[in-house]
Structures are given as structure tokens and as C-alpha cells.
N, C-alpha and C positions, 0 to 999 in steps of 0.2 A: 229426686235428690239421692235417694237410697240406691237407685239403680246406677246413677252416675258414680257414686262413691264405690259401689261394689265393682263396677267395671274398672275404675281406676286402680283399685286394690289388686284386681285380677291381672291387669296389665303389668303393674309393678311386680307382682309375684312371678309372672311369666318372664319378665325382663330380668329379674334377679336370678331366676333359675337358669336362664340361658347364659347369663354372665357367669354364674357359678360353674355351669358345665363347661363353658368355654375356657374358663380359668383353669379347671382341672385338666382339660385336654392340653392346654398350653403347658401346664406344669409337667404332664406326663411326657409330652414331646420333648421338652427340654431335658428331662432326666433320662429318657430312653436312649441307649447307645446306638449310634448309627453305624452302618457297616464300614464306612470310610474311616470313622474315628477309632474303631476297635480292631480292624483287620491288621494283623501283625505285618510289619515290613521286613521281608526276608532279603538280606543282601545276597546278591548273586555270587556264587563261588568264583574267585578269580581264575581265569583260564591259565592253564600251565603254559609257561613260556615255550615258544617253538624252539626245537633243537636247531642249533645253527647248522646250515648245510656244509657238508665237507666238500671242498673243491676237489674235482677229479683231475689227476695228472693227465696230460695230453701226450700221446706218442708222437715224437718229432724226430726227424733224421733217422728213422728206422728203429727207434727204441724210446724208452722212458728213462730219463735221468733226473733225479731229484737231489738237490743239495739241502739236506736236513738242517732246520734251524735258520735258514737264510731267508731274508725278505727280498733279495735281489737275485736275478739269474747270474750264473757264473760260467765263463768260457774257459775250458781247460787248455792245456798245451797242445792238444791234438785238434783243437777247433770245435770240440763238442760243446753245446750249450746245455747247462744243467738248469732245470727249472727251480724256482724258489720253493720253499717249504709248502708241501701239499700232501694230502692223503693220510695223515696220521690221526689217530684217535687217542686222546689223553696225553698227559705229560706236559712238558714245557720245553722251551728252546733257550739257547744261549750262544753268544759269540765270544770267541777268544781274541786276545790281542793280535793285531795284524802282523806284528813282528815275530810271532812265535814260529820257531823253526820245527818243521816236521820231516823226519828222516824217511827213507824208503819210498819217496814219491817225487815226481816232477811238479806236482800240483798241490803244494802245501795249503793253498787257500781253500781247497775242497774240504779240508779237515779242521778248519777254524770256526766252524759253527756246528752245532749238534742239536738233536732232539733227544731228550732223556725222559725216563719215567713213563713212556708210552705203553699203551696196551696193544696196539696193532697198526699196521700200514695196509692200505687197500687201494687198488686201482682197477679200472676196467680196461681190458685188452682183448683183441681177437684171440680166439682159440688157436693153439699151436704150441710148438716147442720153443723155449727161450733159454737164455743163460742169464741168471740173476747174479748180480754182484753186490755185496754188502760191504761198505767201507767204514772202517773203524780206526780210531786213534785215541789213546788215553791222554787227554789234555787237561783233566781236572787236577789241580795241585793238591787236592785233599786225598787223592789216591797216591800212596807212596810205595806200594809194593804189590806183589801178586796176592790174590785171594781177597782183595778189598772191594772189588766190583766183580760179581759173578752173577750171570743171568742165563736164562735159556730162551731160545726162540725157535719158531717153526716156520719154515719157508715152503709153502705149498705142499705140506705133508712131510718135508724133510726136517727131522728134529735135530737140534743142536743143544745139548744139555751142558750145564755148568761152564758156560763160555766166559773166559777171562781175557779181556782185551790186552791187559798188561802181558800176560803169558804168551798169547798168540803173536803179539807184535814184537815182543822181546824188550819191553820197557815202555816208559812214557814218551809221548810226542813222536811216536813211530807209526807209520801207516801200515794197516793190515787189510787185505781184501779177501773176503770169503766168497768163493765162486760156487754156485749151485745150479745144476741143470734142472729145469722144471718143465712140466707140461700143463697147459691151461686147457680145461675142458668145459668150464662153465662161464667163461668170459670175465673171470675175476682172478687177479693175482693178489695174494694175501700173505702177510707175515704177522705172526702173533709173538708177543714178548712176555716173559714172566720173570719177575725179580726174585733173586735168591739172596744176594748180598748187595746192598746199594741199588741204585736205579739202573735199568738197562739203558744203553745209549747207542746212537748210531750217527754217522756223519753224512752218509750219502747212500743212495740206492740206485742201481742201474739194472734195467731189464731190456735185453736186446734179443731179437729173433735169432734162432740158430740157423746157420747157413746150410 
């Protein structure tokens, strides 16, 4: 009887010890932090937005003709087709009233849209000698006299400083064309613009091979 009682007590003691140890292990596991619970969640840095691709003007009819600020091609009085706005970096565009009269030109419509505040114009062309023509007219009614819009620009290394459309054209709503002979040696034709007073502006750009 004593042996049975001793054995029973021993079994109970062992069972209790196992239960106690099991309970401790369970408690420890419950309180121990797991890697998945404590690993910090690091949000991925958002990718920088891709820079929009700048469309490249296409040489057609023996040259490149761009109507700045326009969303549609334009055919002039000589039958030349001017491509819609292409090749500019920076700035904004605007259309003028279709009934606006422009002096000194047969193609008033060419001067009724513009790109202003731009940093540059760029296009790819075969190497060679060209004649570049830059078309200007002061059509902004906020400009009421000389000196109110003055800017500088560089056409393939040819510098034009303190350019005033009002002065060059002889007043508002009058066409003026700046002609510049250039030579392309790296496959790229480029114009850069710098603001002095108000924004630089331009109405059209033409680049034709020299004959």
C-alpha cells in the first residue's frame, strides 16, 4: 500500500512538474517577440515620376517649320505646312483672337499663337549649313511700349542680347523675322532663351538647308 501511494505521489509530482514546465514554456513563447511581429515595415520610397518625352520636330519639305503654341498644323500662303508645337522646354503657350490683325506679313495666322517663358528649343537635324528664321510679333496687350519685354537668346552660338520685339517690329501686332545662318556639326539645332524683362516669347521657328 505504501509503495502504491509513493508511486502515485511520484507520478503526480512528475505530472505537475511537467505541467508547470509546459506552462512556463507556453508563457515564454507567448511573451517572446517573433521576428514577423517586431520587424519594422519600411515603406518603399516612391519612384520619381518619369520626365515626359519631348517630341522631336520632323524635317519635311526640305526643312523644319514649327508654329509655336499651336495644337494644329498651319499652311501658309506659299503652301508650306508648319508643324504644331514641338521641341520646347519650359514655359507655356497661348492663342490670340483669330480676328487680330498682324502687319508686315501675308500670314497673320502664323503670329496668333506663341510659346512664352521657355528655356530652350531643340531638334535633331542632319549636319550641314542652314538658314534659321525666328518669327516674332508683340500681341500681348499688357505690353504697351518699348522696354517692357526684353530678353536674350542664343541661336546655335549666335548671341542676341536685350532683344525687344516691340522695338524690332516697330510696335505691337507687327511681324518681325530674325534670320540667322547656322552650321550644325553635332546633329542638334538649339536655341536658348534668357529673360531680362518679362518672359521671352516666339511665334514660329523655321530651319531650312542653305542652297
